[in-house]
C-alpha positions as CSV (number, residue, x, y, z in Angstrom):
1,X,58.2,-77.3,16.4
2,X,59.0,-74.8,19.4
3,X,58.0,-71.1,18.7
4,X,61.8,-70.2,18.9
5,X,62.9,-72.5,16.4
6,X,60.1,-71.1,14.1
7,X,61.7,-67.6,14.9
8,X,65.0,-68.6,13.7
9,X,63.8,-70.2,10.8
10,X,61.6,-67.2,9.7
11,X,64.5,-64.7,10.1
12,X,67.2,-67.1,8.3
13,X,64.6,-67.0,5.5
14,X,64.4,-63.2,5.5
15,X,68.5,-63.0,5.0
16,X,68.6,-65.3,2.5
17,X,66.1,-63.7,0.4
18,X,63.4,-66.7,0.4
19,X,60.9,-68.3,3.0
20,X,61.4,-72.1,3.2
21,X,58.6,-72.5,5.6
22,X,55.4,-73.5,4.5
23,X,52.3,-71.3,4.8
24,X,50.3,-71.6,7.9
25,X,46.9,-71.2,7.6
26,X,45.3,-70.9,10.9
27,X,42.0,-72.8,11.8
28,X,43.1,-74.6,8.9
29,X,40.6,-78.0,8.5
30,X,43.6,-80.0,7.1
31,X,44.2,-83.6,9.5
32,X,47.9,-84.3,10.4
33,X,49.2,-80.9,10.9
34,X,52.7,-80.2,12.6
35,X,52.2,-80.3,16.2
36,X,53.9,-76.9,16.3
37,X,51.2,-75.4,13.7
38,X,49.1,-72.7,15.3
39,X,45.6,-73.6,16.0
40,X,44.3,-69.8,16.1
41,X,45.0,-66.6,14.6
42,X,46.0,-65.3,17.9
43,X,48.6,-68.2,18.0
44,X,49.7,-67.4,14.6
45,X,50.3,-63.5,15.5
46,X,52.1,-64.2,18.6
47,X,54.3,-66.6,16.7
48,X,55.2,-64.5,13.4
49,X,55.3,-61.1,14.8
50,X,58.6,-61.4,16.8
51,X,60.1,-62.8,13.1
52,X,58.5,-59.4,11.1
53,X,59.9,-57.3,14.0
54,X,63.3,-58.6,13.2
55,X,62.9,-58.2,9.3
56,X,62.2,-54.8,10.3
57,X,65.3,-54.1,12.4
58,X,67.5,-55.6,10.0
59,X,65.6,-53.6,7.3
60,X,66.8,-50.4,9.4
61,X,70.5,-50.9,9.0
62,X,73.0,-49.0,6.9
63,X,72.9,-50.4,3.5
64,X,74.9,-49.9,0.5
65,X,73.8,-46.2,-0.6
66,X,72.8,-47.9,-4.3
67,X,70.5,-50.4,-2.9
68,X,69.1,-48.1,-0.3
69,X,68.3,-45.7,-4.0
70,X,66.9,-48.6,-5.4
71,X,64.5,-50.0,-2.9
72,X,63.7,-46.8,-1.6
73,X,60.5,-46.2,-3.9
74,X,59.0,-49.4,-3.1
75,X,60.0,-49.2,0.3
76,X,57.7,-45.8,0.9
77,X,54.9,-47.3,-1.3
78,X,55.1,-50.5,1.1
79,X,54.6,-48.2,3.9
80,X,52.0,-46.2,2.3
81,X,50.3,-49.2,1.3
82,X,50.5,-50.9,5.0
83,X,48.9,-47.5,6.3
84,X,46.0,-48.1,4.0
85,X,45.7,-51.4,4.7
86,X,45.2,-50.7,8.2
87,X,42.3,-47.9,7.7
88,X,40.7,-50.7,5.1
89,X,41.1,-53.3,8.5
90,X,39.3,-50.9,10.4
91,X,36.5,-50.6,8.3
92,X,36.7,-54.4,7.6
93,X,36.5,-55.3,11.0
94,X,33.5,-52.8,11.6
95,X,31.8,-54.6,8.6
96,X,32.2,-57.8,9.7
97,X,30.8,-57.0,13.3
98,X,27.8,-55.8,11.9
99,X,26.7,-58.8,10.0
100,X,27.8,-61.2,12.5
101,X,31.0,-62.7,10.5
102,X,33.2,-63.5,13.9
103,X,36.0,-64.9,11.5
104,X,36.3,-61.9,9.6
105,X,36.0,-59.7,12.6
106,X,39.1,-61.6,14.0
107,X,40.9,-61.1,10.4
108,X,40.1,-57.4,10.7
109,X,41.2,-57.4,13.9
110,X,44.3,-59.0,13.4
111,X,45.1,-56.6,10.6
112,X,44.8,-53.5,12.8
113,X,47.4,-54.9,15.1
114,X,49.6,-55.9,11.9
115,X,49.6,-52.3,10.9
116,X,49.9,-50.6,14.2
117,X,53.6,-49.7,13.4
118,X,52.1,-47.3,10.7
119,X,48.4,-46.1,12.6
120,X,49.7,-42.4,12.0
121,X,50.4,-43.2,8.4
122,X,47.2,-45.4,7.8
123,X,44.9,-42.5,9.1
124,X,46.4,-39.9,7.2
125,X,45.9,-41.8,4.1
126,X,42.2,-43.2,5.5
127,X,40.9,-39.2,5.3
128,X,42.2,-38.6,2.2
129,X,40.5,-41.9,0.4
130,X,37.0,-39.8,1.6
131,X,37.9,-37.0,-0.5
132,X,39.5,-39.2,-3.4
133,X,38.9,-37.2,-6.8
134,X,39.9,-38.5,-10.6
135,X,43.6,-37.7,-9.6
136,X,43.5,-39.4,-6.4
137,X,42.1,-42.4,-8.0
138,X,45.4,-42.4,-10.2
139,X,48.0,-42.0,-7.6
140,X,46.3,-45.3,-5.8
141,X,46.2,-47.3,-9.0
142,X,50.6,-46.6,-9.1
143,X,50.6,-47.3,-5.8
144,X,49.2,-50.7,-6.2
145,X,51.8,-51.3,-8.6
146,X,54.1,-50.8,-6.7
147,X,52.7,-52.8,-4.0
148,X,52.3,-55.8,-6.6
149,X,56.5,-55.5,-7.3
150,X,57.2,-55.3,-3.7
151,X,54.7,-58.6,-2.9
152,X,56.8,-60.1,-6.1
153,X,59.8,-59.6,-4.8
154,X,59.3,-60.3,-1.1
155,X,56.6,-62.8,-0.7
156,X,54.4,-62.1,2.8
157,X,52.2,-63.5,5.0
158,X,48.4,-64.4,4.3
159,X,47.7,-61.4,6.8
160,X,48.5,-59.3,3.8
161,X,46.7,-60.4,1.6
162,X,43.5,-60.1,3.9
163,X,44.6,-56.0,4.5
164,X,44.6,-55.8,0.5
165,X,41.0,-57.3,0.6
166,X,39.8,-54.5,3.4
167,X,40.8,-52.0,1.2
168,X,39.1,-52.9,-1.8
169,X,36.0,-53.3,0.5
170,X,36.6,-49.6,1.6
171,X,37.2,-48.1,-1.7
172,X,33.7,-49.7,-2.5
173,X,32.1,-48.1,0.3
174,X,33.2,-44.8,-0.5
175,X,31.8,-45.7,-4.4
176,X,28.5,-46.4,-2.8
177,X,28.0,-43.4,0.0
178,X,29.3,-40.6,-2.2
179,X,28.7,-39.3,-5.5
180,X,29.5,-36.5,-7.8
181,X,28.0,-33.0,-6.7
182,X,28.2,-29.4,-7.5
183,X,29.0,-26.4,-4.9
184,X,26.6,-23.6,-6.2
185,X,28.6,-19.9,-5.2
186,X,26.7,-16.9,-6.0
187,X,29.2,-13.7,-5.9
188,X,31.5,-16.0,-3.9
189,X,28.9,-17.0,-1.5
190,X,28.0,-20.5,-1.4
191,X,24.5,-21.2,-1.5
192,X,23.6,-24.7,-2.4
193,X,24.9,-28.1,-3.0
194,X,23.1,-29.2,-6.1
195,X,23.3,-32.6,-8.2
196,X,24.0,-31.0,-11.7
197,X,24.6,-27.3,-13.2
198,X,21.0,-27.8,-14.7
199,X,19.5,-28.1,-11.6
200,X,21.2,-25.3,-10.4
201,X,19.8,-22.8,-13.0
202,X,16.4,-23.8,-12.8
203,X,16.7,-22.2,-9.3
204,X,17.8,-18.9,-10.8
205,X,15.1,-19.4,-13.6
206,X,12.6,-19.8,-10.7
207,X,13.7,-17.0,-8.7
208,X,14.0,-14.8,-11.6
209,X,10.0,-15.6,-12.7
210,X,8.7,-15.1,-9.4
211,X,10.4,-11.7,-9.2
212,X,9.1,-10.6,-12.5
213,X,5.6,-11.7,-11.4
214,X,5.8,-9.2,-8.5
215,X,7.5,-6.3,-10.0
216,X,5.3,-6.6,-13.2
217,X,8.3,-6.3,-15.6
218,X,11.3,-8.7,-16.5
219,X,14.0,-9.4,-14.0
220,X,17.4,-10.6,-14.5
221,X,19.3,-12.0,-11.2
222,X,22.3,-10.0,-11.2
223,X,25.0,-12.3,-9.1
224,X,27.8,-13.9,-10.7
225,X,26.9,-17.8,-10.5
226,X,29.6,-20.5,-10.5
227,X,29.3,-24.6,-10.0
228,X,32.5,-26.3,-8.4
229,X,32.5,-29.9,-8.3
230,X,32.8,-32.2,-5.7
231,X,31.9,-35.5,-3.7
232,X,29.0,-35.7,-1.3
233,X,26.8,-38.1,0.4
234,X,23.0,-38.0,-1.0
235,X,21.9,-36.4,2.5
236,X,23.9,-33.2,1.9
237,X,22.2,-32.3,-1.0
238,X,20.1,-28.9,-0.8
239,X,16.2,-28.5,-1.0
240,X,16.2,-27.0,-4.0
241,X,12.8,-25.2,-2.5
242,X,14.4,-24.3,0.3
243,X,17.5,-22.4,-1.9
244,X,14.6,-20.7,-4.2
245,X,12.7,-19.3,-1.6
246,X,16.1,-17.9,0.2
247,X,17.3,-16.5,-3.3
248,X,14.1,-15.1,-4.2
249,X,14.1,-13.3,-0.4
250,X,17.8,-11.8,-1.3
251,X,16.7,-10.4,-4.5
252,X,14.4,-7.4,-2.6
253,X,11.6,-7.7,-4.9
254,X,9.1,-6.5,-2.1
255,X,9.6,-3.4,0.4
256,X,7.9,-2.8,3.3
257,X,5.5,0.6,3.6
258,X,3.0,1.9,5.3
259,X,-1.0,2.3,4.1
260,X,-3.8,4.4,5.8
261,X,-7.4,3.8,5.8
262,X,-10.6,5.6,6.3
263,X,-13.3,3.7,7.6
264,X,-11.9,0.5,6.2
265,X,-11.4,2.2,2.4
266,X,-7.4,2.0,1.7
267,X,-6.6,5.8,0.5
268,X,-2.8,5.3,-0.2
269,X,0.5,4.5,0.7
270,X,3.7,6.0,2.0
271,X,7.3,4.6,2.7
272,X,7.3,6.0,6.2
273,X,4.8,5.7,9.1
274,X,5.9,9.0,10.3
275,X,5.5,10.9,7.2
276,X,1.6,9.9,7.3
277,X,1.2,10.7,10.9
278,X,2.7,14.0,10.4
279,X,0.1,14.8,7.5
280,X,-2.7,13.7,10.1
281,X,-1.2,16.5,12.6
282,X,-1.4,19.0,9.9
283,X,-4.9,18.3,8.9
284,X,-6.4,17.9,12.0
285,X,-4.7,21.7,13.2
286,X,-7.4,23.9,12.2
287,X,-9.9,22.2,14.0
288,X,-8.2,22.0,17.5
289,X,-8.6,25.0,19.8
290,X,-6.0,27.2,20.7
291,X,-6.7,26.3,24.3
292,X,-4.8,23.5,26.2
293,X,-5.7,20.5,24.3
294,X,-5.5,17.2,26.2
295,X,-6.2,14.9,23.3
296,X,-7.5,14.7,19.8
297,X,-9.0,12.3,17.6
298,X,-10.6,11.4,14.1
299,X,-14.4,10.6,14.5
300,X,-13.5,8.1,11.6
301,X,-11.8,5.1,12.0
302,X,-8.6,6.0,10.4
303,X,-5.5,3.2,10.4
304,X,-2.0,3.3,9.4
305,X,-0.4,0.1,9.2
306,X,2.5,-1.9,7.8
307,X,2.1,-3.6,4.1
308,X,4.4,-5.6,1.7
309,X,4.5,-3.8,-1.8
310,X,6.4,-4.5,-4.9
311,X,9.7,-3.0,-4.8
312,X,9.2,-0.5,-7.8
313,X,6.7,0.9,-6.2
314,X,5.6,4.8,-6.6
315,X,3.8,6.8,-3.4
316,X,2.1,9.4,-3.7
317,X,1.4,11.4,-0.7
318,X,0.3,14.5,-1.8
319,X,-2.6,13.0,-3.3
320,X,-3.3,11.2,-0.2
321,X,-3.4,14.9,1.9
322,X,-5.2,16.2,-0.9
323,X,-8.1,13.8,-0.2
324,X,-8.0,13.9,3.4
325,X,-8.1,17.7,3.1
326,X,-11.4,18.3,1.0
327,X,-14.5,19.0,2.3
328,X,-17.7,17.0,1.4
329,X,-20.9,18.1,1.7
330,X,-23.9,16.2,4.2
331,X,-27.1,16.3,5.2
332,X,-27.7,17.6,8.6
333,X,-30.6,18.9,10.6
334,X,-31.7,22.4,11.7
335,X,-34.0,22.7,14.9
336,X,-36.5,25.8,14.6
337,X,-36.1,27.8,17.2
338,X,-38.2,31.1,18.9
339,X,-38.5,33.8,16.3
340,X,-37.1,31.6,13.3
341,X,-38.7,31.9,9.9
342,X,-38.1,29.9,7.1
343,X,-36.8,32.7,4.9
344,X,-34.2,33.3,7.8
345,X,-32.9,30.0,8.2
346,X,-32.0,29.7,4.5
347,X,-30.3,32.8,4.7
348,X,-28.8,32.1,8.1
349,X,-27.3,28.8,6.2
350,X,-26.2,31.0,3.5
351,X,-28.5,28.8,1.3
352,X,-31.8,30.5,-1.2
353,X,-35.3,29.9,0.5
354,X,-36.1,27.7,-2.4
355,X,-32.6,25.6,-1.9
356,X,-34.0,25.1,1.8
357,X,-37.8,24.1,0.1
358,X,-36.3,21.6,-2.3
359,X,-34.7,19.7,0.8
360,X,-38.0,19.8,2.7
361,X,-41.0,19.6,0.2
362,X,-43.3,18.7,2.8
363,X,-42.5,22.0,4.9
364,X,-45.4,24.7,4.5
365,X,-42.9,28.0,4.9
366,X,-45.5,30.2,7.0
367,X,-46.2,27.3,9.4
368,X,-43.1,26.7,11.3
369,X,-43.2,25.7,15.3
370,X,-40.8,25.5,17.6
371,X,-38.6,22.2,17.7
372,X,-39.6,21.7,14.2
373,X,-36.6,19.8,12.1
374,X,-35.1,20.8,8.7
375,X,-33.0,19.3,6.7
376,X,-30.2,21.5,5.4
377,X,-26.8,20.9,3.6
378,X,-23.5,21.1,5.2
379,X,-20.2,21.3,4.0
380,X,-17.8,18.9,6.8
381,X,-14.4,18.3,6.5
382,X,-13.2,14.7,5.0
383,X,-11.5,13.9,8.4
384,X,-13.7,15.2,11.3
385,X,-11.6,15.9,14.2
386,X,-12.8,15.7,17.8
387,X,-10.5,17.5,20.3
388,X,-10.7,17.5,24.6
389,X,-9.5,20.7,25.9
390,X,-8.8,21.4,29.8
391,X,-10.3,24.9,30.4
392,X,-10.4,27.3,33.1
393,X,-12.5,30.2,33.1
394,X,-14.8,32.6,34.9
395,X,-18.5,31.8,34.2
396,X,-21.4,34.2,35.6
397,X,-23.9,32.5,37.7
398,X,-27.4,33.7,37.0
399,X,-29.4,35.2,39.9
400,X,-32.0,32.6,41.0
401,X,-35.4,33.3,40.5
402,X,-38.3,33.1,43.2
403,X,-41.7,33.3,41.8
404,X,-44.9,35.1,43.4
405,X,-48.1,34.1,41.8
406,X,-50.7,37.2,41.0
407,X,-53.4,37.3,39.2
408,X,-53.0,40.3,37.1
409,X,-51.1,38.8,34.6
410,X,-51.9,35.7,32.6
411,X,-50.6,32.1,32.8
412,X,-47.1,32.1,31.9
413,X,-46.6,36.1,32.1
414,X,-44.0,36.8,34.4
415,X,-43.1,40.4,35.8
416,X,-40.1,41.3,38.0
417,X,-40.8,42.6,41.4
418,X,-37.2,42.6,42.8
419,X,-34.0,42.0,40.5
420,X,-31.0,40.4,41.8
421,X,-27.4,40.0,40.9
422,X,-25.6,37.5,38.8
423,X,-22.7,35.7,40.8
424,X,-19.3,35.0,39.3
425,X,-17.3,31.6,39.8
426,X,-14.2,30.5,38.5
427,X,-14.7,26.6,36.6
428,X,-12.2,24.3,35.7
429,X,-13.7,22.0,32.8
430,X,-13.4,19.5,30.4
431,X,-14.6,20.3,26.9
432,X,-15.2,18.4,24.2
433,X,-15.2,20.2,20.2
434,X,-16.0,18.4,16.8
435,X,-14.3,20.4,14.0
436,X,-14.0,23.6,16.8
437,X,-17.6,23.5,17.9
438,X,-18.5,22.7,21.0
439,X,-20.6,19.3,21.6
440,X,-19.8,18.6,25.2
441,X,-18.3,20.2,29.0
442,X,-17.6,18.4,31.6
443,X,-17.2,20.6,34.5
444,X,-14.6,19.0,36.8
445,X,-14.6,21.9,39.7
446,X,-15.9,25.1,40.7
447,X,-14.7,28.2,42.8
448,X,-17.0,30.9,43.8
449,X,-15.8,34.4,43.2
450,X,-18.8,36.3,44.0
451,X,-22.2,35.0,45.2
452,X,-25.1,36.0,43.2
453,X,-28.6,37.6,44.8
454,X,-32.3,36.2,44.5
455,X,-34.6,37.5,41.9
456,X,-38.3,38.1,42.9
457,X,-40.8,37.9,40.2
458,X,-44.5,37.7,40.2
459,X,-46.1,34.8,38.0
460,X,-49.7,35.0,36.6
461,X,-52.5,32.6,37.3
462,X,-55.3,33.9,35.1
463,X,-56.1,31.8,32.2
464,X,-55.0,33.2,28.8
465,X,-57.9,34.6,26.7
466,X,-57.7,33.8,23.0
467,X,-56.9,36.9,22.1
468,X,-53.7,37.4,24.2
469,X,-50.1,37.6,22.2
470,X,-48.2,34.1,21.6
471,X,-45.1,36.2,21.4
472,X,-44.4,35.3,17.5
473,X,-46.1,36.0,14.5
474,X,-47.7,33.7,11.6
475,X,-47.8,35.0,7.4
476,X,-51.1,37.3,7.2
477,X,-51.8,35.8,3.8
478,X,-49.7,33.2,1.2
479,X,-48.6,34.4,-1.9
480,X,-45.5,35.9,-4.1
481,X,-43.5,38.5,-2.3
482,X,-43.4,41.3,-4.8
483,X,-41.5,43.9,-2.9
484,X,-39.1,43.5,0.3
485,X,-38.4,45.8,3.0
486,X,-35.4,48.2,2.3
487,X,-34.7,50.8,-0.1
488,X,-36.5,50.5,-3.9
489,X,-37.1,52.6,-7.2
490,X,-41.0,53.2,-7.0
491,X,-42.2,55.2,-9.7
492,X,-39.3,56.3,-11.3
493,X,-38.0,57.4,-7.8
494,X,-36.0,56.1,-4.6
495,X,-38.5,54.9,-1.6
496,X,-37.6,53.2,1.1
497,X,-40.3,50.3,1.6
498,X,-41.2,49.9,5.7
499,X,-42.4,46.3,5.2
500,X,-43.3,43.4,2.3
501,X,-45.8,43.2,-0.3
502,X,-47.5,40.0,-0.6
503,X,-49.4,39.6,-3.9
504,X,-53.1,38.0,-3.5
505,X,-55.8,37.9,-5.4
506,X,-58.7,40.6,-5.0
507,X,-60.7,39.7,-1.7
508,X,-58.3,37.1,0.1
509,X,-58.8,37.0,3.6
510,X,-56.5,38.7,5.8
511,X,-55.0,36.9,8.9
512,X,-53.9,38.8,12.6
513,X,-50.1,38.1,12.8
514,X,-50.6,37.2,16.4
515,X,-53.6,38.1,19.1
516,X,-53.7,42.0,20.4
517,X,-56.0,45.0,20.3
518,X,-56.9,46.5,17.2
519,X,-55.4,50.8,17.6
520,X,-56.4,51.5,13.8
521,X,-59.2,50.2,11.7
522,X,-60.2,52.4,8.5
523,X,-58.5,54.9,5.9
524,X,-55.1,56.0,6.5
525,X,-53.6,58.3,3.9
526,X,-51.3,55.8,1.4
527,X,-52.2,52.8,3.2
528,X,-55.6,53.2,2.1
529,X,-57.7,51.0,4.3
530,X,-55.6,49.9,7.1
531,X,-55.7,47.7,10.0
532,X,-53.2,48.1,12.8
533,X,-52.8,45.5,15.9
534,X,-50.7,46.4,19.0
535,X,-49.6,42.9,20.9
536,X,-49.2,42.3,24.6
537,X,-45.1,42.9,24.3
538,X,-45.9,46.3,22.9
539,X,-45.0,45.5,19.3
540,X,-47.6,46.8,16.7
541,X,-48.3,45.1,13.3
542,X,-49.8,46.7,9.9
543,X,-52.1,45.4,7.1
544,X,-52.4,47.9,4.7
545,X,-54.2,48.5,1.4
546,X,-57.6,46.5,2.0
547,X,-60.6,46.4,0.1
548,X,-62.5,46.0,3.0
549,X,-62.0,46.4,6.6
550,X,-63.6,43.7,9.6
551,X,-63.0,44.7,12.7
552,X,-63.0,47.9,14.8
553,X,-61.2,50.0,17.2
554,X,-60.4,48.4,20.5
555,X,-61.4,45.1,19.4
556,X,-59.8,42.4,20.8
557,X,-58.3,39.6,18.3
558,X,-56.6,36.5,18.4
559,X,-53.7,35.0,16.2
560,X,-55.2,33.6,12.4
561,X,-58.7,35.5,12.9
562,X,-59.5,37.2,9.7
563,X,-59.5,40.9,10.2
564,X,-59.5,42.4,6.9
565,X,-60.4,41.8,2.8
566,X,-57.1,42.0,0.1
567,X,-57.2,45.0,-2.3
568,X,-55.1,48.0,-3.7
569,X,-56.5,50.9,-2.1
570,X,-54.2,53.7,-1.7
571,X,-50.8,53.9,-2.8
572,X,-51.0,50.2,-5.1
573,X,-50.6,49.1,-8.6
574,X,-52.2,45.9,-7.7
575,X,-54.4,44.1,-5.2
576,X,-51.9,42.5,-2.1
577,X,-51.3,43.1,1.4
578,X,-48.8,45.4,2.7
579,X,-47.4,43.8,6.0
580,X,-45.3,46.2,8.8
581,X,-43.8,45.5,12.0
582,X,-43.2,48.4,14.4
583,X,-41.0,47.6,17.6
584,X,-41.3,50.8,19.8
585,X,-42.6,52.9,16.9
586,X,-39.9,52.2,14.4
587,X,-40.2,49.7,11.2
588,X,-38.2,46.7,11.1
589,X,-37.9,43.6,8.9
590,X,-40.7,41.5,8.9
591,X,-39.1,38.5,8.1
592,X,-36.9,38.5,11.3
593,X,-40.7,37.5,12.9
594,X,-42.3,35.9,10.4
595,X,-42.6,31.8,11.5
C-alpha cells in the first residue's frame, strides 16, 4: 500500500469516527506482514504524521456550538495531557539513554516529536509537576480520568500509550527524588529546612540550653518560630548543628569587652578600652614632671586586651581605679653617706630608730661606715611611672682644680692656693624619672655661656698620723640615751641641754670620738671631770662627769683611744657620759655627727 493511500484511509477513518486500519507495530516480529507496513518508527511517523495533521485541521473547522461546548472539556484535557506526555517523553528518553536501551530511547524521541505542537504547554506542565502538592495530585487524577474518556471515544495510535507510560515513570521519579520537608522561619526570616517540626524544636532547645549555660540564668528564645510544609530533595536539608550555631550567635549571649592586667594578673574588665586608657593616664599624671614630656610608660607590664564575656556581665571600673591608685610598702636599700648616723637615717625616713633596727638586726648602730647598705621600708605606688622629659637648662661648670703637692699637709688633706671661678653652660638633655625621682640624665647638647677658670690647690704628702682627725665621729660609749640635746626640765626648772647623756656603769671606758689634741683635762664646774678634744677641722668634742681622766692637755689622741672612765661627778644624778659637739664655739646636736 502506498503512503498517500494510507493517508486517505486514515483521513476517512477519522471523519467516520472509526479506524478500519489495522494497528501497525513498528519493527514487529510477525511474518508475512503487508508490504506497505512500516519497517521502523521513523517510517511509521513519516506515514502517520500527515494523517494526524489533517485530523487537527478538521478539528479546527467551525462546528455547532452545542458540539463545541460538549467536547471543549475533553479537548482541553487532552491538550494538557499531551503537554504532560511531551515532558514525560523527555524524561523517558533521558532515562533510556542512560540505561542503554536504544528502542525505548527511540520511542521517547518519537513521543517528543509527536507532542511538538504542544511544547510550550508541556514545559509549563512539567514545571508544575516538580512542585506538586496534594492538591496538584488530585487535579492530575481528574485530568487522567478525562483523558481516559477521550481515549475511549477516540482511539489513538500506540504512540500515545508510550507517552502515558512516560508520564507514569516521571511521577515515580518525582516521588523518589522529593521528600516532605518544613521551612523553619524565625520572625518571618527563613533559617532552616528541616525534616519535621521536632527537629526544628530540638535546634531551639539547644540554643536556649547553651545561652543559659553562658549567662548563668534561664534563657528563652524570643523570636516567633513557624514551620511551613514543602517538598525538597534530601540534599537541600539544613545541617542542624550549623543552624544551631548560627541561631546561638544571633541571640547575643556573649559581648565584647576589654580586660586590664598588671604583670599577668587580671584586675578587671571595662566595656570600652578608651576608658581604661584614660584611667591609666589619670593615675600616671601625678608622677610625670611638669617639664616637656616625651613619653611615659609603666615599669610594670600593663596590658589592655579584648575579651569575650557573658552578655549580662557587670563592670566596676572604679574598683580597678582604686586598686591601681593605692600605695604599697616595699623594702628598699639606703646607702650610708658621710656624716650619716643610724638615728638620723631613721628620722629622715620618718621612722623610729627601733623600727629601722628591726629591719637591720645585724647592724651595729654606732659603727656605720660610708657605703654600708641598710634595709628600709618605702611606700611606692601600685604602678610605678617611668617618664622621659626633654629639658633645656643652665648648668654650672665647676672650676677645674690643679693640685700642688706640699709636705706641710697630711696625705688626703688639701688647701686652696688660688680659687678659680665656675663657668656656665646651656644644656639640652633627656631626663628619665621614676615616680618623679630622677634616675637617668642623657645630655644631648651643650652651649658654653661662661668659661670656667682654674683653681690651684695644695695637696699634702706627709703621712697621716693615727692621731689625725678622720672627719667623722664614733660613739664614745654604748648605752641608753637618758637626755637628748635641747630643752628639758631638770630639778623642777627649764634647762637647755647642750649634748647627749649616755647612761653606762661606773668606770666604763670613754673613747675619743675622733683623733685630735686634748685642750681640757680635769675639773670644770658642773661638768665635773671633763676632757675636751679639738679636732683638725676646728670642731671640739666634750666628755663630762667622768670618775677619772686618763689624758692631759696638749696630748695627741687617736679615734677610739680611751681617754677617761665614766662617773657621776659635777651635776649628775647617776653614772653616765655627757657627750657634746661644738662648732665654732656653739653646741650642736651630736646626733647629726655620730656614725
